[in-house]
N, C-alpha and C positions, 0 to 999 in steps of 0.2 A: 504493500500500500504506500508506505512512505518512500520506497525506492522510486516509484513513478513521480512522486512529488519532487524529489531531488532533481529528476530529469526535467520536469516542467520548469522549476525555478532556474535551472542552468540555461535552458533554452530561452526562457524569457529574458534572463540577464544578458545573454549573448545578443539578442535582438534589440532590446530596449534599455538595458541597464537598470540599476536600482538607484534612483536619484534621491539621496538623503540630504541634498544641499538646500532644498526649499521646504519649509515647514507648512506652506499653504497648499501643497499637492502631495498626495500619497506616493510613496516610493514604488508601489505596485498597483497598477490600475486594473480593476475588474473588467473594464471594457476591452482590455487587450488580452485577457486570459483565455477566453473561450476557444480560440483556435488550437491551443496546446491541449486542452481537455478533449476537444472533438477528435484530435488525432489519436488519443489513447483510450477513448471511452466507447460506449455502445450507442452513442447518438452522433449522427453525421453533421447536424447543424443545430446550433443553439441561438435563439433570439431572446432578447430581454425587453420587457415592456413595463411601463409604470401603470399601476392599477389604481383607479379612483375609488378605493375602498378604505375604510377606517377600521383598523384592528389593533388590539393591544398586544397580542401574543404572536400571531403568525405574520412575520415580516415579509416573507416571500414564499412562493410555491412554484413547483415545476409541473408542466403538463406535457406528456409525451404522446406522440402519435406518428403515423406514417403518412407521407405525402410527397409532393413534388415542389421544388423551389423554382423550377423553370420548365418550359415545355419539353426540354431534352434531358432533364436531370435524372429521370427514372424515379422509382419509389425509394425514398430515403427515410431513415429514422430521424425524426425531428423533435425538438423540445422548445417550449416557450416558458420562460421564467417571468413570473409577474411579481413585482414588489409593491408594497403599499407605501404610498408617498407620504403618509402622515408620520412615518418613523424618520428619525434623523439620518444624516448622511452615513455615519459610521455603521449604524445598524443595517441600513439598506445594503451597503457595500458588503458587509460580512455575510448577510443572508443570501445575497445573489451569488457570492462566491461559493457558499455552502451548497446551494441548489445546483450549481454547475458541477460540483463534485458528485452529486447524486447521479448526474448523467454519465459519470465514469464508473461508479461502483455499484449502482443498482442494475444487476444483470438478469434477475428473474422477477416474476410477479411476487414471489414470497418476500423479496427485499422491500417491496413498496406497500404503502397503505392502500388497500383496494376495497375495503368495506367500512361501513360505519362503525362496526364493532372494533376493528383493528385501529381505526382512527381514534376512537374513544380510549382504547388501551394505551396507545402511544402518548396521547395528551396527558393521561393520568400518570404515566411513568415519568414524563418530562416535568410535569408539575411537581412531582415528588422529589425532584432534583437527583434522579438516579444518575450516578456518575460512572459506575462500572458496567462494562458490557455484560448483558445478562446471558447471552449464549442461547437463549430459548425464545427470543422474539426478534426476528430478523429486522423489522423496520426500525426498532430502537438501536440495534447494533449499527445499521447503516447510517442512521441519523447522527450517532456519536462519532462514527468514522468520518462522515462528511464535515462535521463540526471541527474535528481535529485537523483535517486537511485544510480547511479554510483558514484556521488560525495559523497553521504553520506556513501557509502561503503568504498571508498578508503581514505576518510578523514572524519571519523565520528565526529559528533558534540561533542562527549565526549572530544575530544582533542581541542576544540575551545571555551571552557567555559570562557577563559580570554577575549573574544571579544564580550561579550553580550552588552556592553555599548559603546565601542569605537573600531574602526578598527585599526589593527596594521599598522605600517609604512611599506614602500616598502621593506626595508631590511629584516624585519621579514617575510613578505609574500614570498619573494624569498627563505628564509631559509626553511619555511614550505613547499613550492613547491618542493624543493630538498629532504626534509625529507620524504614526503609522495608520491613523484614521480607522481605528477599530474600537468597539465599545470598551469601556473601562473594566467591565466584568471579565472580559476575555483577556485584557492586558494583565489584570491582576493574576488570573489563572496561569498565563504564559510565563510569568516571572517567578512562580513558585519553584524553589530548588528541586523538589521531588519531581515536578512536572518536567522541568528542563532535563534532568538526568534521565528520565524515562524516554523522552523524545530522542536524546542523543543515542541511547542504546538501540532504539528502533531504527534510527537513521544510519547507524554504523559510523564509519569514519567520515567526518564532515570536511567539506572543501570550503575554503574561504571564498566569499563573494567579493571579488575585487573589481 
């Protein structure tokens, strides 16, 4: 899972660079990510739309279907990601990135929420702040994997090496949240030493992003 992410970040960096010189723009732009995920996933084409709906909890969702993008394209596996515009920029960005990864890791119907009962179960587990993969409910496993991939894409562990032994204070967390344009809740999680150490073990030997 994280091996693919390392390749995505490396290819993105080779093509676009990771610009940390400007605090008013995110170093990784979700609008440029989807071609790298399309190349590795089960969806041929991803489109992103703003939805004129108001929601407190579900920031974005993905709809998958088969269709054509042009008269000569043939039948393709397509995805439309909708994000709710009432959420702030950081939440929308993170949620869209997470839904893009669902297009890479959701390979069977069992991986996705397909019934009202499974949607209810997923929402109950997420509301209960379940943080460990259950192993017996695929939609929750895929949701947590997509969340991990989104966090490690938008705020790669290479930029958190100062927090392997001790978490930063809240002022630094706020600054990092603003710099990488991700919600503070995820910035705080990403800067926990135990989380960083686990990600490094999963990623294997890290390459510096230069």
